[in-house]
Backbone bond lengths (Angstrom), bond angles and torsions (degrees), N, CA, C in turn:
res aa  C-N    CA-C-N  psi(-1)  N-CA   C-N-CA  omega(-1)  CA-C   N-CA-C  phi
1 Q - - - 1.454 - - 1.523 109.72 -
2 V 1.308 115.79 124.37 1.459 120.83 -179.92 1.519 109.47 -81.43
3 Q 1.313 116.12 130.22 1.455 119.34 179.71 1.523 111.50 -159.07
4 L 1.329 114.22 165.31 1.457 122.45 174.32 1.521 107.81 -114.81
5 V 1.316 116.32 136.93 1.458 121.12 179.69 1.520 108.78 -130.61
6 E 1.346 115.49 122.26 1.470 120.27 177.53 1.520 110.12 -93.05
7 S 1.318 114.57 156.62 1.462 121.59 173.25 1.512 108.21 -154.55
8 G 1.336 115.68 165.08 1.455 120.14 173.61 1.514 115.36 106.52
9 G 1.318 117.53 -3.83 1.456 119.04 178.25 1.520 110.98 -71.36
10 G 1.324 115.52 173.92 1.453 119.76 179.12 1.502 112.25 162.40
11 L 1.322 114.45 -166.07 1.463 122.39 179.91 1.526 108.79 -105.32
12 V 1.326 116.09 130.43 1.459 120.46 -179.41 1.524 108.59 -143.42
13 Q 1.319 116.27 152.03 1.456 120.33 176.39 1.517 110.92 -78.76
14 A 1.305 115.37 155.10 1.458 120.21 177.06 1.528 109.64 -54.97
15 G 1.317 115.26 137.45 1.451 121.27 -176.52 1.518 114.07 92.11
16 G 1.314 116.33 -10.81 1.452 120.97 -179.18 1.519 113.06 -83.14
17 S 1.322 115.04 -174.15 1.464 121.69 -176.65 1.520 110.75 -132.83
18 L 1.309 114.38 152.29 1.463 122.60 171.63 1.514 108.20 -143.12
19 R 1.305 115.54 152.76 1.460 120.87 175.09 1.511 108.56 -124.40
20 L 1.317 115.63 117.84 1.450 121.31 176.66 1.520 109.94 -92.89
21 S 1.331 115.32 144.73 1.459 120.85 176.28 1.518 109.68 -122.01
22 C 1.307 115.12 150.60 1.455 121.58 178.03 1.523 107.07 -133.74
23 A 1.321 116.35 117.84 1.450 121.19 -178.24 1.522 110.13 -109.99
24 A 1.309 115.54 127.10 1.464 120.73 175.10 1.519 107.92 -94.89
25 S 1.315 116.17 126.80 1.462 119.43 -178.63 1.522 110.65 -126.41
26 G 1.321 115.05 165.19 1.460 120.74 -176.70 1.512 110.37 105.10
27 S 1.290 115.37 -175.76 1.462 120.65 -177.27 1.530 110.70 -83.82
28 I 1.320 115.11 80.13 1.463 119.19 179.83 1.521 109.97 -114.08
29 F 1.306 115.07 153.60 1.455 120.24 177.32 1.525 111.04 -88.39
30 S 1.314 115.09 -41.95 1.466 119.40 -177.43 1.527 109.81 -167.04
31 I 1.328 114.37 171.17 1.449 121.50 174.57 1.513 107.90 -107.91
32 N 1.299 116.59 129.16 1.456 120.97 176.60 1.529 107.08 -84.18
33 A 1.286 119.24 -123.85 1.459 120.70 179.02 1.524 110.26 -73.13
34 M 1.311 115.86 152.38 1.458 121.65 179.56 1.520 108.65 -138.82
35 G 1.336 116.09 146.88 1.450 119.31 178.75 1.515 111.50 -149.13
36 W 1.318 114.43 160.69 1.462 121.66 174.28 1.534 107.97 -116.50
37 Y 1.305 115.28 134.02 1.459 122.55 178.18 1.524 108.43 -123.52
38 R 1.308 115.68 163.01 1.459 119.07 174.81 1.529 109.91 -143.55
39 Q 1.312 113.97 153.47 1.455 120.07 178.25 1.515 109.20 -139.29
40 A 1.315 115.36 116.22 1.459 121.55 176.83 1.521 108.68 -91.73
41 P 1.325 117.86 157.70 1.469 121.04 -179.62 1.523 111.44 -55.42
42 G 1.317 115.88 129.50 1.453 121.00 177.66 1.512 115.10 77.05
43 K 1.326 116.95 5.24 1.466 120.56 -178.89 1.518 110.73 -121.32
44 Q 1.324 114.88 160.85 1.460 119.69 177.42 1.526 110.40 -76.69
45 R 1.313 114.90 155.38 1.456 119.79 175.75 1.527 108.42 -68.14
46 E 1.321 115.88 135.93 1.453 121.02 -179.77 1.528 110.01 -129.00
47 R 1.331 113.63 148.86 1.455 117.79 177.09 1.528 109.41 -81.34
48 V 1.307 115.08 131.62 1.462 122.00 -178.84 1.520 111.11 -96.47
49 A 1.322 115.82 -45.33 1.465 120.04 -176.46 1.516 108.65 -157.65
50 A 1.319 115.89 155.01 1.457 121.20 178.62 1.519 109.66 -145.54
51 I 1.335 114.97 154.09 1.460 120.22 178.97 1.516 108.06 -143.61
52 T 1.315 115.95 134.95 1.457 120.13 179.26 1.522 110.12 -84.15
53 S 1.324 115.88 174.01 1.463 119.89 178.11 1.523 110.86 -64.21
54 G 1.329 116.46 -25.08 1.460 120.60 179.35 1.509 113.93 -88.12
55 G 1.337 116.41 -4.96 1.460 119.28 176.72 1.513 115.66 100.39
56 S 1.321 118.86 1.07 1.460 120.38 176.53 1.525 109.39 -71.69
57 T 1.335 115.38 138.41 1.460 120.09 -174.62 1.527 112.15 -119.58
58 N 1.302 113.90 158.95 1.463 121.32 178.76 1.521 107.50 -148.26
59 Y 1.347 116.54 139.69 1.453 120.70 -176.23 1.521 111.69 -131.43
60 A 1.315 115.25 149.77 1.460 119.98 170.22 1.526 108.00 -67.77
61 D 1.317 116.91 147.78 1.460 120.58 -178.71 1.522 111.64 -57.36
62 S 1.320 116.83 -33.48 1.457 121.28 -175.13 1.526 113.39 -68.27
63 V 1.316 117.47 -16.89 1.470 120.03 -177.02 1.524 113.32 -120.17
64 K 1.303 117.05 -2.05 1.465 120.02 -179.07 1.525 110.53 -57.99
65 G 1.324 115.55 134.30 1.453 120.39 179.70 1.511 113.61 85.63
66 R 1.333 117.45 -11.44 1.469 120.52 -179.51 1.530 111.89 -115.40
67 F 1.322 116.60 -35.23 1.461 121.71 -177.67 1.524 110.04 -107.63
68 T 1.326 115.26 147.35 1.464 120.97 176.49 1.524 109.49 -134.71
69 I 1.324 115.60 124.40 1.460 120.66 176.14 1.519 109.04 -97.68
70 S 1.308 115.90 141.76 1.464 120.12 178.27 1.522 108.96 -150.40
71 R 1.313 115.25 173.52 1.458 119.45 -178.93 1.511 110.50 -151.54
72 D 1.319 115.14 154.20 1.463 122.26 174.61 1.522 105.62 -121.78
73 N 1.320 116.27 98.39 1.466 120.40 -174.18 1.530 111.86 -65.08
74 A 1.307 117.22 -32.47 1.463 120.15 -178.04 1.523 111.67 -67.60
75 K 1.333 115.20 -30.09 1.465 119.35 -177.37 1.525 112.71 -104.94
76 N 1.326 116.58 1.37 1.476 120.86 -177.26 1.519 111.74 55.48
77 L 1.317 114.73 46.77 1.454 121.61 -179.49 1.524 110.72 -122.09
78 G 1.320 114.89 149.07 1.454 120.85 172.23 1.508 109.04 -129.54
79 Y 1.341 115.98 154.77 1.459 119.96 -176.71 1.533 110.03 -136.54
80 L 1.309 114.04 154.13 1.456 120.58 169.50 1.526 107.14 -134.71
81 Q 1.327 115.68 106.90 1.458 121.30 176.52 1.521 107.68 -87.39
82 M 1.319 116.25 122.80 1.459 121.14 -177.31 1.523 109.22 -117.83
83 N 1.311 115.92 115.75 1.464 122.18 179.07 1.528 110.09 -115.03
84 S 1.314 115.12 164.34 1.465 121.66 178.55 1.531 111.07 48.70
85 L 1.302 115.31 48.44 1.459 120.13 -175.53 1.514 111.69 -64.95
86 K 1.332 114.71 145.99 1.449 122.73 -179.68 1.529 109.47 -120.49
87 P 1.321 117.92 156.22 1.479 119.19 178.01 1.528 112.51 -55.18
88 E 1.319 117.26 -31.76 1.466 119.66 179.96 1.531 113.31 -72.64
89 D 1.322 117.04 -5.62 1.466 120.41 173.33 1.523 111.80 -82.91
90 T 1.310 117.07 -6.38 1.455 121.30 179.51 1.519 110.56 -61.43
91 A 1.327 116.26 124.97 1.464 121.54 -176.78 1.522 108.71 -178.42
92 I 1.316 114.95 172.26 1.458 120.04 166.46 1.524 106.47 -89.60
93 Y 1.298 116.34 128.82 1.460 122.32 -178.40 1.526 109.57 -103.82
94 Y 1.322 114.78 132.13 1.455 121.84 -177.27 1.522 110.73 -119.77
95 C 1.299 115.16 139.07 1.461 121.54 172.36 1.526 108.15 -92.61
96 N 1.302 115.53 139.75 1.456 121.91 178.08 1.525 108.11 -132.88
97 A 1.322 116.59 136.08 1.460 118.27 -179.95 1.515 111.00 -154.39
98 K 1.316 114.27 151.83 1.461 120.55 171.94 1.530 106.14 -98.09
99 L 1.320 115.01 115.16 1.461 121.14 -176.36 1.520 110.34 -102.88
100 V 1.314 114.10 137.41 1.463 120.75 179.74 1.520 108.12 -100.77
101 H 1.331 116.33 117.21 1.468 119.61 175.50 1.515 108.67 -139.13
102 I 1.316 115.88 -175.65 1.455 120.15 -170.48 1.524 112.11 -59.95
103 G 1.334 116.47 -24.87 1.455 119.72 179.75 1.501 114.85 -83.21
104 G 1.327 116.58 -9.50 1.452 120.81 -178.32 1.513 111.35 129.59
105 I 1.321 116.59 -155.23 1.465 122.20 179.14 1.523 108.12 -112.41
106 Y 1.308 116.20 121.27 1.449 121.21 -177.58 1.525 110.22 -131.48
107 E 1.322 114.64 152.00 1.450 121.11 178.80 1.527 109.78 -90.94
108 Y 1.325 115.14 136.05 1.461 121.23 -179.94 1.523 109.86 -129.12
109 W 1.334 114.51 153.75 1.453 122.53 174.23 1.526 108.81 -123.10
110 G 1.307 115.61 143.24 1.446 119.78 171.52 1.518 110.52 -80.06
111 Q 1.318 116.23 177.72 1.462 121.12 -175.86 1.529 112.24 -82.98
112 G 1.314 116.74 -13.60 1.459 120.57 178.99 1.518 112.61 97.24
113 T 1.321 115.29 148.64 1.456 121.43 176.47 1.535 107.93 -136.49
114 Q 1.310 115.76 135.09 1.467 121.22 -175.02 1.523 110.52 -80.82
115 V 1.316 115.22 131.42 1.462 122.39 171.98 1.519 107.38 -119.77
116 T 1.323 115.95 123.13 1.458 121.32 179.66 1.528 108.65 -123.98
117 V 1.318 116.05 124.24 1.471 121.27 -179.54 1.523 107.57 -114.19
118 S 1.320 115.78 118.54 1.458 120.35 -179.21 1.521 110.66 -92.98
119 S 1.313 115.35 148.98 1.471 119.74 -178.39 1.515 111.51 -89.88
């Protein structure tokens, strides 16, 4: 079964850091584009960061300079390093990726991981 699984969320004080991981599992050939999204209570889901298969990155203005997206293509892993966290970063964070497998290229979402930043 092809799926994405996030890990690394938790509770941290403002100014702290967390590193989220996203693991793609199942019979896949590769990961195409990958992104991290977040959804805070009462708000729409927003894209935080994205990375192409070639390594080009893009960030939301609210996280530029604080968050870094990366990937390990050999291990089918993606990461989101979050530094200088603020209470407004509190949300459920979701990994999103286009996975290449024998059936074609399909978009997948992880189950989400909670990030809570206390002031």
